[in-house]
N, C-alpha and C positions, 0 to 999 in steps of 0.2 A: 387617806390611803394608809393601809396597814404596813408596818415595818417588816421587812423580811429579815431572816436571821443573818443572811449574808451582809446586810447593811449595818448590822450592829457592831459597835466596837468590841474588841476581843475581851475586854473586862466584862461586858454584859453577857457574852457567850459563856464565859467561865462561870459567872454567877448563875445563869440559867441552868447550866449543866450540873452545878452543885445542888441547886434546888430540885432538879429532876432526879438526881441520884439519891437525895434524902427521901424523896417521896417513894422511890422504888427500892425497897430494902432487900428484897430477896435476890439470890444469884440469877434467877431467870430474868428479873427486871433489869439487873445491871448488864446482862448480856444483850438484852433488847435495846437498852440505851446506847451501848457501845455500837451496835450494828446501825442504829439510826444515825449516830454521829459519823460513822464511816461513810454511809450513803450521802450524808450532808456534805462531807468533804469531797466526795467523788463528783458531786454535782458542780463543784467549783473548778474542776480540771478542764482545761482547754486543750483539745487535741490539735497538733500542728497540721497545717495544710500539706499537700503533697510536695510543693516546692520547698517549704521549710524543712520537711522531713529529709529530702535529698540534700539540702544544704547542711543540716546537722550531721547527716551521715558522712558527707564529704569532709567536714571539719574533723570528725572523730577519726576517720581513716588516715587523713594527713597527719594528725597528731600521733597516731600509733606508728606510722612509718618513720616519722622523725625520732620518736623514742627508740624504735628498733635500731636505727642507724647510730644513735647516741650510745646505746648499750653495747652494740657490736664494736664500736670504736673504743669504748672503755675496756671491753674484754680483750680486744686485740692489744691495746697498749699495756694493760696489766700483765697479760701473758708474756709479752715481749720483755717486760721488766723483770718478771719472775725468772724467765729463762736466762736473762743476762746475769741476775744476781746469784741464782742457785744452780743453773744448769749450763747448757751449751750456749754461749753467747751468739753463735752463728745461726742457731735454729730460731726462726721467727715464725709464729703461727703454727 
């Protein structure tokens, strides 16, 4: 059975890429090699299922909300501190 490029160790892939690059000296050949390598990498990409996609989206949204609350709290605290130190200590927010 023939070896697929995906199954090769990364050192072999690098060596093959250098060999291919040496054989294609012109700029058009280098661009073609780059595009072939891009398509080779894109074949390795696994798209998430619908369930995974919703799970990842929920995790990101929860993280963003937590960070918003954290930044809001820090902003409120620092503004109260600045008002206390340099302004009217009775004015908060």
